[in-house]
RODO-2510 file (C-alpha; in nm, 4 decimals, decimal comma):
residues 372
     n   res          X          Y          Z
     1     m     1,9010    -0,0647     1,1611
     2     a     1,6145    -0,1608     1,3857
     3     d     1,3933    -0,4400     1,2518
     4     q     1,1033    -0,4706     1,4884
     5     p     0,7852    -0,6772     1,4649
     6     s     0,4655    -0,5840     1,6416
     7     p     0,4437    -0,7410     1,9872
     8     p     0,1480    -0,6923     2,2206
     9     a    -0,0010    -0,3578     2,3148
    10     a     0,1108    -0,0062     2,2256
    11     a     0,4691    -0,0238     2,3383
    12     a     0,7076     0,2669     2,2918
    13     s     0,9624     0,2507     2,0100
    14     p     1,2320     0,4871     1,8820
    15     a     1,0408     0,6785     1,6140
    16     s     0,6940     0,7695     1,4923
    17     a     0,4906     1,0349     1,3165
    18     g     0,4636     1,3962     1,4108
    19     g     0,6630     1,6313     1,6334
    20     s     1,0256     1,5979     1,7281
    21     p     1,1926     1,2546     1,6946
    22     s     1,2399     1,2246     2,0693
    23     a     0,8661     1,2500     2,1279
    24     n     0,7673     0,9842     1,8758
    25     v     0,6114     0,6477     1,9541
    26     v     0,5624     0,3799     1,6901
    27     p     0,2343     0,1944     1,7519
    28     q     0,2580    -0,1804     1,7887
    29     q    -0,0355    -0,4134     1,7570
    30     a    -0,1858    -0,6635     1,9935
    31     e    -0,1184    -1,0312     1,9369
    32     l    -0,3253    -1,1672     1,6503
    33     i    -0,5523    -1,4227     1,8221
    34     a    -0,8849    -1,5482     1,6957
    35     a    -1,1902    -1,4630     1,9031
    36     p    -1,3605    -1,7700     2,0571
    37     d    -1,6635    -1,7505     1,8295
    38     s    -1,4444    -1,7662     1,5189
    39     e    -1,2975    -2,1042     1,6108
    40     g    -1,4303    -2,4502     1,5407
    41     p    -1,6307    -2,5797     1,2424
    42     g    -1,7418    -2,3083     1,0052
    43     d    -2,0559    -2,2638     0,8027
    44     e    -1,9315    -2,2694     0,4454
    45     d    -2,2561    -2,1143     0,3317
    46     d    -2,2092    -1,8159     0,5608
    47     d    -2,2896    -1,5012     0,3651
    48     g    -2,1183    -1,2797     0,6183
    49     s    -2,4344    -1,1567     0,7871
    50     a    -2,3154    -1,2863     1,1233
    51     d    -1,9717    -1,1492     1,0566
    52     s    -2,0581    -0,7825     1,1115
    53     d    -1,7905    -0,7238     0,8459
    54     s    -1,9826    -0,4926     0,6144
    55     a    -1,8532    -0,2420     0,7375
    56     l    -0,4286     0,9060    -1,0677
    57     g     0,1792     1,3352    -2,4225
    58     e     0,5173     1,1964    -2,3664
    59     d     0,8226     1,4244    -2,3453
    60     a     1,1717     1,2959    -2,4196
    61     a     1,3165     1,5010    -2,1350
    62     s     1,0533     1,4191    -1,8767
    63     s     0,8407     1,1336    -1,7471
    64     t     0,5913     1,3880    -1,6158
    65     n     0,3009     1,4563    -1,8516
    66     s     0,0308     1,7183    -1,8586
    67     i    -0,3245     1,5879    -1,8433
    68     t    -0,4018     1,5446    -2,2113
    69     a    -0,6424     1,3381    -2,4127
    70     s    -0,3767     1,0779    -2,4826
    71     i    -0,3310     1,0083    -2,1117
    72     m    -0,7044     0,9542    -2,0801
    73     e    -0,6946     0,6764    -2,3413
    74     y    -0,7155     0,4013    -2,0843
    75     r    -0,6708     0,0332    -2,1587
    76     t    -0,9874    -0,1700    -2,1100
    77     i    -0,9928    -0,5309    -1,9940
    78     q    -1,3356    -0,6917    -1,9719
    79     g    -1,5011    -0,3620    -1,8870
    80     r    -1,2395    -0,2455    -1,6342
    81     t    -1,0121     0,0484    -1,7194
    82     y    -0,6362     0,0541    -1,6570
    83     h    -0,3830     0,3332    -1,6975
    84     s    -0,2836     0,4569    -2,0425
    85     e    -0,0422     0,2586    -2,2581
    86     k     0,1567     0,5804    -2,2895
    87     h     0,3358     0,4605    -1,9764
    88     n     0,5864     0,1753    -1,9797
    89     s     0,4550     0,0289    -1,6553
    90     k     0,1880    -0,2419    -1,6630
    91     y     0,0321    -0,1941    -1,3230
    92     f    -0,2001    -0,4769    -1,2252
    93     t    -0,4989    -0,2954    -1,0713
    94     p    -0,7593    -0,0875    -1,2551
    95     n    -0,7893     0,2897    -1,2197
    96     d    -1,1680     0,3060    -1,2159
    97     e    -1,4029     0,4190    -0,9421
    98     q    -1,4529     0,0742    -0,7934
    99     q    -1,0801     0,0247    -0,7406
   100     l    -1,0344     0,3801    -0,6107
   101     q    -1,2947     0,3035    -0,3440
   102     s    -1,0881     0,0039    -0,2356
   103     q    -0,7767     0,2243    -0,2219
   104     d    -0,9563     0,4644     0,0087
   105     i    -1,0628     0,1768     0,2341
   106     t    -0,7029     0,0509     0,2328
   107     h    -0,5860     0,3914     0,3526
   108     h    -0,8364     0,3707     0,6336
   109     y    -0,7323     0,0274     0,7607
   110     l    -0,3644     0,1214     0,7478
   111     t    -0,4406     0,4360     0,9468
   112     l    -0,6233     0,2251     1,2063
   113     l    -0,3328    -0,0197     1,2141
   114     l    -0,0964     0,2669     1,2996
   115     g    -0,3156     0,4059     1,5746
   116     d    -0,4635     0,6889     1,3638
   117     k    -0,1279     0,7870     1,2179
   118     i    -0,0617     0,8209     0,8440
   119     f     0,3167     0,7984     0,8690
   120     l     0,5821     0,6900     1,1167
   121     a     0,8984     0,8716     1,0097
   122     p     1,0077     1,1417     1,2591
   123     i     0,9940     1,4312     1,0160
   124     p     1,0899     1,7740     1,1565
   125     d     0,8452     2,0531     1,2326
   126     n     0,9906     2,2745     0,9585
   127     v     0,9110     2,0362     0,6698
   128     q     0,8488     2,2354     0,3496
   129     k     0,7906     1,9898     0,0634
   130     v     0,6412     1,6405     0,0716
   131     l     0,6231     1,3912    -0,2165
   132     d     0,3717     1,1045    -0,2294
   133     i     0,4738     0,8424    -0,4863
   134     g     0,1949     0,6220    -0,6233
   135     t    -0,0752     0,8437    -0,4762
   136     g    -0,3629     0,6470    -0,6346
   137     s    -0,6892     0,8109    -0,5305
   138     g    -0,4822     1,0845    -0,3618
   139     i    -0,6249     1,0125    -0,0186
   140     w    -0,2899     0,9999     0,1641
   141     a    -0,1750     1,3288     0,0066
   142     i    -0,5088     1,4951     0,0827
   143     n    -0,5110     1,3766     0,4432
   144     a    -0,1464     1,4754     0,4813
   145     g    -0,2183     1,8184     0,3349
   146     s    -0,5022     1,8715     0,5798
   147     d    -0,3010     1,7494     0,8775
   148     f     0,0120     1,9375     0,7753
   149     a    -0,1830     2,2627     0,7492
   150     d    -0,1972     2,2594     1,1289
   151     q     0,1237     2,0891     1,2367
   152     y     0,3375     2,1812     0,9328
   153     p     0,1815     2,5060     0,8038
   154     n     0,4463     2,5697     0,5356
   155     a     0,4348     2,2197     0,3837
   156     e     0,3367     2,1571     0,0210
   157     v     0,2297     1,8021    -0,0720
   158     i     0,2717     1,6681    -0,4263
   159     g     0,1111     1,3360    -0,5185
   160     t     0,2086     1,1462    -0,8343
   161     d     0,0578     0,8541    -1,0208
   162     l     0,0104     0,7047    -1,3672
   163     s    -0,3503     0,8231    -1,4040
   164     p    -0,5266     1,1538    -1,3257
   165     t    -0,7844     0,9929    -1,0993
   166     q    -0,7549     1,2267    -0,8012
   167     p    -1,0312     1,4721    -0,7053
   168     l    -1,0229     1,8304    -0,8287
   169     w    -1,1167     1,9839    -0,4945
   170     v    -0,8201     1,9413    -0,2613
   171     p    -0,6529     2,1441     0,0150
   172     p    -0,4644     2,4480    -0,1226
   173     n    -0,1280     2,2988    -0,0236
   174     v    -0,1881     1,9771    -0,2230
   175     k    -0,1401     1,9179    -0,5943
   176     f    -0,1164     1,6156    -0,8224
   177     e     0,1119     1,5363    -1,1151
   178     l     0,1286     1,2529    -1,3661
   179     d     0,4522     1,0629    -1,3307
   180     d     0,5898     0,7120    -1,3742
   181     c     0,8137     0,6382    -1,0779
   182     t     0,9862     0,3589    -1,2707
   183     q     1,1308     0,6202    -1,5079
   184     p     1,3971     0,8812    -1,4149
   185     w     1,2463     1,1244    -1,1677
   186     t     1,2219     1,4808    -1,2934
   187     w     1,2704     1,6737    -0,9708
   188     a     1,5993     1,8419    -0,8828
   189     d     1,8339     1,7032    -0,6207
   190     n     1,7533     1,7854    -0,2581
   191     t     1,3951     1,8986    -0,3228
   192     f     1,1754     1,7164    -0,0696
   193     d     1,1931     1,6993     0,3087
   194     f     0,9767     1,3861     0,3174
   195     v     0,9090     1,1249     0,0484
   196     h     0,6202     0,8860     0,1120
   197     i     0,5950     0,5610    -0,0872
   198     r     0,3190     0,3077    -0,0320
   199     y     0,1924    -0,0155    -0,1880
   200     l     0,4058    -0,0369    -0,5024
   201     f     0,4327    -0,4158    -0,4860
   202     g     0,3741    -0,5612    -0,8314
   203     a     0,4901    -0,2382    -0,9979
   204     i     0,8647    -0,2203    -0,9331
   205     a     1,1294    -0,4282    -1,1114
   206     d     1,4284    -0,2417    -0,9606
   207     w     1,3737    -0,1437    -0,5977
   208     n     1,7317    -0,0219    -0,5586
   209     e     1,6809     0,2297    -0,8396
   210     l     1,3506     0,3447    -0,6890
   211     f     1,5157     0,4311    -0,3601
   212     r     1,8238     0,5794    -0,5301
   213     q     1,5861     0,8246    -0,6952
   214     a     1,4104     0,8896    -0,3657
   215     y     1,7466     0,9490    -0,1963
   216     r     1,8546     1,1932    -0,4684
   217     v     1,5477     1,4168    -0,4428
   218     t     1,5402     1,4156    -0,0610
   219     t     1,7018     1,7041     0,1245
   220     p     1,9973     1,6308     0,3564
   221     g     1,8437     1,5343     0,6891
   222     g     1,5130     1,4529     0,5180
   223     w     1,3228     1,1268     0,5471
   224     v     1,1862     0,8619     0,3122
   225     q     0,9203     0,6137     0,4222
   226     s     0,8043     0,2991     0,2446
   227     c     0,5020     0,0834     0,3264
   228     e     0,4656    -0,2455     0,1395
   229     a     0,2629    -0,5614     0,1858
   230     d     0,2959    -0,9253     0,0884
   231     a    -0,0038    -1,0152    -0,1260
   232     e    -0,0024    -1,3772    -0,0144
   233     m    -0,2648    -1,4582     0,2451
   234     v    -0,1590    -1,6975     0,5216
   235     s    -0,2865    -1,8390     0,8496
   236     d    -0,1048    -1,9555     1,1619
   237     d    -0,3578    -2,2237     1,2510
   238     g    -0,4071    -2,4061     0,9224
   239     t    -0,7489    -2,2565     0,8521
   240     i    -0,6451    -2,1671     0,4975
   241     a    -0,6722    -2,5115     0,3432
   242     p    -0,4448    -2,6251     0,0556
   243     d    -0,7541    -2,6732    -0,1622
   244     s    -0,9123    -2,3363    -0,0743
   245     s    -0,9724    -2,0636    -0,3300
   246     i    -0,7461    -1,8411    -0,1238
   247     e    -0,4595    -2,0819    -0,1946
   248     l    -0,5488    -2,2141    -0,5414
   249     f    -0,6682    -1,8784    -0,6817
   250     w    -0,5442    -1,5749    -0,4869
   251     n    -0,2062    -1,6991    -0,3671
   252     m    -0,1379    -1,8915    -0,6876
   253     l    -0,2030    -1,5854    -0,9043
   254     y     0,0277    -1,3583    -0,7067
   255     r     0,3087    -1,6140    -0,6906
   256     s     0,2880    -1,6977    -1,0624
   257     a     0,2300    -1,3437    -1,1905
   258     g     0,5372    -1,2127    -1,0120
   259     k     0,7555    -1,4560    -1,2053
   260     k     0,5892    -1,3743    -1,5378
   261     l     0,5959    -0,9967    -1,4919
   262     g     0,9435    -0,9765    -1,3385
   263     v     0,8232    -0,8038    -1,0224
   264     t     0,7585    -0,9103    -0,6670
   265     f     0,4250    -0,9327    -0,4922
   266     q     0,6102    -1,0485    -0,1790
   267     p     0,8342    -0,7515    -0,0914
   268     i     0,8522    -0,8448     0,2772
   269     q     0,9435    -1,2050     0,2093
   270     d     1,2051    -1,0819    -0,0418
   271     d     1,3222    -0,8087     0,1995
   272     v     1,3453    -0,5504    -0,0788
   273     q     1,2810    -0,2385     0,1299
   274     v     1,5578    -0,2509     0,3888
   275     k     1,8127    -0,3712     0,1339
   276     a     1,7228    -0,0867    -0,1037
   277     f     1,7346     0,1734     0,1747
   278     e     2,0805     0,0521     0,2719
   279     a     2,2035     0,0423    -0,0890
   280     a     2,0818     0,3996    -0,1470
   281     g     2,2792     0,5281     0,1529
   282     f     2,0102     0,6099     0,4075
   283     e     2,0924     0,6220     0,7771
   284     d     1,8850     0,5608     1,0911
   285     i     1,6839     0,2975     0,9071
   286     q     1,4009     0,1452     1,1044
   287     s     1,1642    -0,1337     1,0071
   288     y     0,8304    -0,2339     1,1601
   289     t     0,6292    -0,5346     1,0455
   290     y     0,2571    -0,5740     1,1129
   291     k     0,0067    -0,8497     1,0534
   292     f    -0,3312    -0,7328     0,9309
   293     p    -0,6223    -0,9800     0,9453
   294     v    -0,8681    -1,0427     0,6651
   295     g    -1,2096    -1,0355     0,8316
   296     g    -1,3384    -0,9603     1,1776
   297     w    -1,2133    -1,2807     1,3406
   298     p    -0,9476    -1,1406     1,5829
   299     q    -1,0148    -1,1167     1,9527
   300     d    -0,8546    -0,7731     1,9827
   301     k    -1,1137    -0,5045     1,9015
   302     t    -0,8765    -0,2799     1,7044
   303     l    -0,7510    -0,5682     1,4929
   304     q    -1,1089    -0,6842     1,4506
   305     e    -1,1986    -0,3450     1,3024
   306     v    -0,8859    -0,3439     1,0856
   307     g    -0,9815    -0,6895     0,9569
   308     q    -1,3339    -0,5789     0,8754
   309     y    -1,2006    -0,2998     0,6540
   310     v    -0,9436    -0,5296     0,4908
   311     q    -1,2284    -0,7678     0,4133
   312     l    -1,4350    -0,4799     0,2776
   313     t    -1,1649    -0,3572     0,0402
   314     m    -1,1267    -0,7094    -0,0982
   315     l    -1,4977    -0,7853    -0,1278
   316     n    -1,5487    -0,4475    -0,2935
   317     d    -1,3067    -0,5322    -0,5742
   318     v    -1,1597    -0,8816    -0,5615
   319     e    -1,2026    -0,8747    -0,9406
   320     g    -0,9841    -0,5640    -0,9690
   321     y    -0,7089    -0,7304    -0,7682
   322     t    -0,7104    -1,0487    -0,9803
   323     l    -0,8405    -0,9888    -1,3371
   324     f    -0,5137    -0,8686    -1,4950
   325     l    -0,3224    -1,1387    -1,3075
   326     w    -0,5605    -1,4120    -1,4209
   327     n    -0,5191    -1,3073    -1,7861
   328     t    -0,1419    -1,2918    -1,7379
   329     v    -0,1068    -1,6326    -1,5735
   330     m    -0,3929    -1,8366    -1,7173
   331     g    -0,4452    -1,6626    -2,0507
   332     e    -0,7055    -1,4119    -2,1624
   333     n    -1,0607    -1,5412    -2,1244
   334     a    -0,9411    -1,8667    -1,9677
   335     p    -1,2391    -2,0508    -1,8129
   336     g    -1,2970    -2,0751    -1,4399
   337     y    -1,2367    -1,7158    -1,3386
   338     q    -1,5907    -1,6273    -1,2345
   339     e    -1,6234    -1,9514    -1,0403
   340     f    -1,3044    -1,8791    -0,8462
   341     l    -1,4275    -1,5254    -0,7749
   342     a    -1,7480    -1,6635    -0,6247
   343     y    -1,5636    -1,9102    -0,4014
   344     m    -1,3103    -1,6448    -0,3025
   345     r    -1,5843    -1,4061    -0,1902
   346     k    -1,7433    -1,6850     0,0095
   347     e    -1,4171    -1,7657     0,1895
   348     l    -1,3487    -1,3999     0,2611
   349     k    -1,6738    -1,3909     0,4592
   350     n    -1,5986    -1,7015     0,6644
   351     k    -1,4821    -1,6056     1,0154
   352     r    -1,3517    -1,9572     1,0711
   353     i    -1,0766    -1,8820     0,8185
   354     h    -0,8149    -1,6859     1,0118
   355     g    -0,6283    -1,5358     0,7194
   356     y    -0,3953    -1,2400     0,7374
   357     m    -0,1314    -1,0566     0,5355
   358     k     0,1781    -0,8676     0,6419
   359     c     0,2804    -0,5091     0,5797
   360     r     0,6136    -0,3476     0,6612
   361     y     0,6954     0,0166     0,7276
   362     v     1,0574     0,1160     0,6650
   363     f     1,1920     0,4665     0,6989
   364     g     1,5375     0,6197     0,6831
   365     r     1,7132     0,9557     0,6870
   366     k     1,9382     1,1034     0,4184
   367     p     2,2718     1,1949     0,5807
   368     g     2,3300     1,5617     0,6523
   369     t     2,1594     1,8366     0,8420
   370     a     1,8099     1,9571     0,7614
   371     s     1,7978     2,3234     0,6649
   372     a     1,6347     2,5562     0,9154
***
């Protein structure tokens, strides 16, 4: 198993997206260094103007449900909607339009981070069926469907999520289904040539079971890819102060909520992906870890753009990323939330704070030979 960080420049690595495995190159990022103008004393009243950072009815035999009125009975927390209580999962982000916008921005910064790729696994040219678990707004499945129409003309892409929040107008080879990935998967063994899983941190109590299910439904010779991120924001130069809102609000909530909910918001730190891939029986497992900045402070232009979009997704809906967690950790309607939100937004705009998070891409192949 290759566990590889992201050293400078776009160096060649064993596997990447598209084409035959031998032709693949996994993109690796430049070193994460602050630009000169983002160092030194910061203006705590900076509003970001100098930052240029503006830039988806139960059935006893199935966890898959048709889109019915009961599924549309969303939970509401202080005006934000969350997925229906028909599901066992208590996912921490809303399913409303504001959060879906942030999911789309997240897809964009991850695509930039990978050098305009949307996956790294060396899937074969004859891929027929693709599964996207936790599809959210559906943007990965839609982009994959569009891309696959050219490179993989026979591929069908199925996206699943807890809520029917995906658009109605999609490529003809893309469809969406309601499904809870924490329940037994309903597809037959050996169904999908490629299973894509992304950003399920905070949703999964048993990662080994998740990847056992993924292994079961993958065809022999097929690939599964997982992308996860640690929610904790860190800095290498001490610019995230111990008394900052990033530490006392954001990081505190994610650390504490994970313990209360029985899930991890630090899947990289806990190394859940590689361990679960190995336990499921995958072969040719490869792991790539990336740092993605929060804000446009990096010296490298690509990372600067990535950071601007990371900042945008957080500023767009920092409430959506923290409201459920605040109620879980501090208690419903506990005082101080709006004040922390205001300080958090202010710190997100400060280029003198060199915060970043980590994401990790892991992919592996089910033993056997892919069918022709």
